[in-house]
MDTraj code that builds the backbone (N, CA, C; nanometers):
import mdtraj as md
import numpy as np

residues = "MET TYR ASN TYR ALA LEU ILE ASN VAL GLY VAL GLU THR ALA THR GLY VAL GLN ARG ILE PRO THR GLY GLU ILE SER ASP GLY PHE VAL ASP LEU ASP VAL GLY ASP GLY ARG VAL LEU PRO GLY GLY GLU LEU GLU ILE THR ALA ALA TRP SER LEU VAL PRO VAL ALA PRO SER ARG GLU LEU PHE LEU THR TRP ASP GLY GLN SER ASP PRO LEU ALA VAL PRO ILE PRO LEU VAL GLY TYR SER TYR".split()
xyz = np.array([
    [-1.1760, -1.3243, 0.7767],
    [-1.1748, -1.2325, 0.6064],
    [-1.3572, -1.2007, 0.5688],
    [-1.3197, -1.0891, 0.4854],
    [-1.4486, -1.0268, 0.4234],
    [-1.4374, -0.9900, 0.2500],
    [-1.5526, -1.0364, 0.2123],
    [-1.5343, -1.0251, 0.0733],
    [-1.6593, -0.9140, -0.0001],
    [-1.5461, -0.8355, -0.0598],
    [-1.6368, -0.7598, -0.1129],
    [-1.6922, -0.6891, -0.2531],
    [-1.7937, -0.6928, -0.3265],
    [-1.7962, -0.6893, -0.4818],
    [-1.7471, -0.5197, -0.4420],
    [-1.6777, -0.4457, -0.6315],
    [-1.6667, -0.3389, -0.6136],
    [-1.7044, -0.3769, -0.7932],
    [-1.8812, -0.2946, -0.7772],
    [-1.9531, -0.3537, -0.9222],
    [-1.9468, -0.2049, -1.0414],
    [-1.9081, -0.1761, -1.1363],
    [-1.8883, -0.0912, -1.2327],
    [-1.9827, -0.0543, -1.3411],
    [-2.0961, 0.0512, -1.2633],
    [-2.2086, 0.0645, -1.2924],
    [-2.2250, 0.1679, -1.3914],
    [-2.1401, 0.1713, -1.4707],
    [-2.1601, 0.2705, -1.5503],
    [-2.1528, 0.1676, -1.7283],
    [-2.2025, 0.2581, -1.8333],
    [-2.2430, 0.1831, -1.9327],
    [-2.0740, 0.1672, -2.0268],
    [-1.9830, 0.1956, -2.0065],
    [-1.8437, 0.1953, -2.0467],
    [-1.7705, 0.1318, -1.9702],
    [-1.6697, 0.0536, -2.0462],
    [-1.5697, -0.0060, -1.9798],
    [-1.4521, 0.0502, -1.9091],
    [-1.4158, 0.0412, -1.7802],
    [-1.3398, 0.1083, -1.6968],
    [-1.1992, 0.0447, -1.7705],
    [-1.1003, 0.0864, -1.7855],
    [-0.9615, 0.0934, -1.8430],
    [-0.8713, 0.1545, -1.7741],
    [-0.7615, 0.0467, -1.7831],
    [-0.6108, 0.0950, -1.6682],
    [-0.6516, 0.1090, -1.4675],
    [-0.7660, 0.0575, -1.4586],
    [-0.8129, 0.0729, -1.3339],
    [-0.6488, 0.0386, -1.1989],
    [-0.6099, 0.0969, -1.1182],
    [-0.4983, 0.0915, -1.0318],
    [-0.5587, 0.1210, -0.9335],
    [-0.5144, 0.0359, -0.8203],
    [-0.5192, 0.0719, -0.6531],
    [-0.4370, 0.1423, -0.5997],
    [-0.4123, 0.2765, -0.5784],
    [-0.3317, 0.3488, -0.4895],
    [-0.3287, 0.3478, -0.3521],
    [-0.1850, 0.2862, -0.3223],
    [-0.1610, 0.2713, -0.1977],
    [-0.2227, 0.3735, -0.0945],
    [-0.2209, 0.3675, 0.0188],
    [-0.2136, 0.5041, 0.0870],
    [-0.1196, 0.5401, 0.2022],
    [0.0055, 0.4066, 0.2129],
    [0.0945, 0.3960, 0.3325],
    [0.0263, 0.3700, 0.4680],
    [-0.0759, 0.3655, 0.4677],
    [-0.1129, 0.3147, 0.6270],
    [-0.1141, 0.1460, 0.6326],
    [-0.0832, 0.1343, 0.7366],
    [-0.1228, -0.0135, 0.7898],
    [-0.2003, -0.1022, 0.7009],
    [-0.3137, -0.0645, 0.7342],
    [-0.4021, -0.1189, 0.6726],
    [-0.3953, -0.1812, 0.5222],
    [-0.3259, -0.1006, 0.4428],
    [-0.2825, -0.1101, 0.2661],
    [-0.2493, -0.3421, 0.2528],
    [-0.1638, -0.3492, 0.3773],
    [-0.1348, -0.4746, 0.3344],
    [-0.2331, -0.5749, 0.4145],
    [-0.3978, -0.5524, 0.4953],
    [-0.4610, -0.6069, 0.4968],
    [-0.5877, -0.6134, 0.3689],
    [-0.5425, -0.5622, 0.2942],
    [-0.6618, -0.5456, 0.2209],
    [-0.6018, -0.5925, 0.0426],
    [-0.6809, -0.7082, -0.0168],
    [-0.6401, -0.7473, -0.1502],
    [-0.7321, -0.6841, -0.2332],
    [-0.6898, -0.6554, -0.3922],
    [-0.8199, -0.5988, -0.4558],
    [-0.7084, -0.6540, -0.6067],
    [-0.7707, -0.7207, -0.6639],
    [-0.6945, -0.7737, -0.7742],
    [-0.7589, -0.6856, -0.9178],
    [-0.7078, -0.6771, -0.9719],
    [-0.7504, -0.5738, -1.0733],
    [-0.7339, -0.6383, -1.2107],
    [-0.6368, -0.7345, -1.1711],
    [-0.6517, -0.7871, -1.3141],
    [-0.5555, -0.7390, -1.4742],
    [-0.6258, -0.7491, -1.5222],
    [-0.5539, -0.6775, -1.6619],
    [-0.6066, -0.5098, -1.6888],
    [-0.6743, -0.4684, -1.5170],
    [-0.7210, -0.3082, -1.5540],
    [-0.7926, -0.2640, -1.6041],
    [-0.8954, -0.3577, -1.6030],
    [-1.0529, -0.3383, -1.7148],
    [-1.1488, -0.4238, -1.6506],
    [-1.2468, -0.3243, -1.6730],
    [-1.3715, -0.4096, -1.6232],
    [-1.4759, -0.3851, -1.6882],
    [-1.5656, -0.4742, -1.7262],
    [-1.7364, -0.4331, -1.8371],
    [-1.7927, -0.4020, -1.7011],
    [-1.8630, -0.3202, -1.8222],
    [-1.9865, -0.2572, -1.7622],
    [-2.0603, -0.3903, -1.6489],
    [-2.1195, -0.3596, -1.5607],
    [-2.1990, -0.4943, -1.4558],
    [-2.0509, -0.5720, -1.4283],
    [-1.9655, -0.5368, -1.4729],
    [-1.8586, -0.5985, -1.3847],
    [-1.7711, -0.6035, -1.2362],
    [-1.7392, -0.6910, -1.2264],
    [-1.6888, -0.6261, -1.0270],
    [-1.5576, -0.6602, -1.0586],
    [-1.4499, -0.6183, -0.9259],
    [-1.3717, -0.6382, -0.8668],
    [-1.3790, -0.6984, -0.7370],
    [-1.3148, -0.7466, -0.7277],
    [-1.3324, -0.8969, -0.5427],
    [-1.2439, -0.8046, -0.4678],
    [-1.2938, -0.7671, -0.3823],
    [-1.2315, -0.7391, -0.2749],
    [-1.2043, -0.8361, -0.1241],
    [-1.1029, -0.8624, -0.0980],
    [-1.0823, -0.9277, 0.0396],
    [-1.0171, -0.8097, 0.1153],
    [-1.0854, -0.8209, 0.2551],
    [-1.0070, -0.7703, 0.3668],
    [-1.0406, -0.8743, 0.4864],
    [-0.9015, -0.8209, 0.5285],
    [-0.8829, -0.9068, 0.6929],
    [-0.9062, -0.7556, 0.8084],
    [-1.0245, -0.7433, 0.8321],
    [-1.0479, -0.6565, 0.9313],
    [-1.0088, -0.6425, 1.0380],
    [-0.9774, -0.7998, 1.0911],
    [-0.9313, -0.8615, 1.2204],
    [-0.8356, -0.8633, 1.2959],
    [-0.7359, -0.8468, 1.1816],
    [-0.6465, -0.8849, 1.2030],
    [-0.5231, -0.7316, 1.2172],
    [-0.5742, -0.6057, 1.1416],
    [-0.5657, -0.4769, 1.1793],
    [-0.5319, -0.4353, 1.2963],
    [-0.4196, -0.4157, 1.3275],
    [-0.3542, -0.3575, 1.4930],
    [-0.4383, -0.2472, 1.4973],
    [-0.4450, -0.1360, 1.3872],
    [-0.5686, -0.0347, 1.4422],
    [-0.6398, 0.0160, 1.3734],
    [-0.7359, 0.1069, 1.3730],
    [-0.8428, 0.0792, 1.3404],
    [-0.8035, 0.1633, 1.1464],
    [-0.8606, 0.1059, 1.0747],
    [-0.7997, 0.1164, 0.9285],
    [-0.8956, 0.2209, 0.8685],
    [-0.8419, 0.2817, 0.7785],
    [-0.9659, 0.4111, 0.7149],
    [-1.0918, 0.2823, 0.6965],
    [-1.0878, 0.2001, 0.5572],
    [-1.1899, 0.1375, 0.5640],
    [-1.1987, 0.2175, 0.3898],
    [-1.0951, 0.2589, 0.3184],
    [-1.1121, 0.2819, 0.2279],
    [-1.0500, 0.2310, 0.1156],
    [-1.0842, 0.2294, -0.0545],
    [-0.9343, 0.2377, -0.1014],
    [-0.9432, 0.3542, -0.2211],
    [-0.8437, 0.3544, -0.2687],
    [-0.8317, 0.4908, -0.3431],
    [-0.8301, 0.3978, -0.5288],
    [-0.8509, 0.4711, -0.5685],
    [-0.8353, 0.3902, -0.7106],
    [-0.8508, 0.5304, -0.8102],
    [-0.7562, 0.5194, -0.9158],
    [-0.7435, 0.5429, -1.0488],
    [-0.7861, 0.4683, -1.1680],
    [-0.8584, 0.5185, -1.3420],
    [-0.8503, 0.4795, -1.4362],
    [-0.8501, 0.5460, -1.5267],
    [-0.8346, 0.5061, -1.6447],
    [-0.8317, 0.5774, -1.7217],
    [-0.9408, 0.6776, -1.7534],
    [-0.9148, 0.8471, -1.7738],
    [-0.9751, 0.9331, -1.7466],
    [-1.0359, 1.0120, -1.6450],
    [-0.9411, 0.9194, -1.5047],
    [-0.9915, 0.9611, -1.3695],
    [-0.8670, 0.9435, -1.3205],
    [-0.7707, 1.0582, -1.3487],
    [-0.5757, 1.0392, -1.2638],
    [-0.6274, 1.0976, -1.1051],
    [-0.7476, 1.1494, -1.1006],
    [-0.7296, 1.1910, -0.9516],
    [-0.7499, 1.0643, -0.8749],
    [-0.6491, 1.0260, -0.7510],
    [-0.7697, 0.9252, -0.6785],
    [-0.8832, 0.9422, -0.6181],
    [-0.9852, 0.8693, -0.6200],
    [-1.1076, 0.8601, -0.6032],
    [-1.0992, 0.7299, -0.4928],
    [-1.1558, 0.8039, -0.3519],
    [-1.1740, 0.6830, -0.2213],
    [-1.2970, 0.6536, -0.2603],
    [-1.2701, 0.4898, -0.2408],
    [-1.3827, 0.4224, -0.2660],
    [-1.4335, 0.3590, -0.1264],
    [-1.5582, 0.4231, -0.0067],
    [-1.5749, 0.3009, 0.1313],
    [-1.5569, 0.2089, 0.0673],
    [-1.5536, 0.1326, 0.2067],
    [-1.5286, 0.0070, 0.1910],
    [-1.6171, -0.0386, 0.3352],
    [-1.7845, -0.1294, 0.3232],
    [-1.8391, -0.0724, 0.4698],
    [-1.7639, -0.1889, 0.5576],
    [-1.7746, -0.1795, 0.6850],
    [-1.7272, -0.2871, 0.7739],
    [-1.7718, -0.4342, 0.7588],
    [-1.9038, -0.4785, 0.7279],
    [-1.9270, -0.5682, 0.7142],
    [-1.9325, -0.6039, 0.5793],
    [-1.8810, -0.7442, 0.5574],
    [-1.8883, -0.7844, 0.4181],
    [-1.9678, -0.9097, 0.4413],
    [-1.9173, -1.0181, 0.4155],
    [-1.9213, -1.1520, 0.3948],
    [-1.8318, -1.2616, 0.4201],
    [-1.8786, -1.3021, 0.5208],
    [-1.6858, -1.3671, 0.5432],
    [-1.6620, -1.5240, 0.4906],
    [-1.6149, -1.5813, 0.4866],
    [-1.5936, -1.7290, 0.4042],
    [-1.5191, -1.8073, 0.4962],
])
top = md.Topology()
chain = top.add_chain()
for i, resn in enumerate(residues, 1):
    res = top.add_residue(resn, chain, resSeq=i)
    for name in ("N", "CA", "C"):
        top.add_atom(name, md.element.get_by_symbol(name[0]), res)
traj = md.Trajectory(xyz[None], top)
């Protein structure tokens, strides 16, 4: 398992944050808890990925939307995170 932090580097709170499924098999091997959909400036969302369990090469991207960003934005996830 690998953990990543997606950090809000903006100066405003991000609200309505949602993950948009891609339909790929890797969707089930990546967990992103958006909680109430709100991320404060400097706040983070934790992503957990089980890359070694994915039977095919995943795209390693999450697609997110939030209030003011209705078109899904691809957020790349590096292959290596920190394992636990």
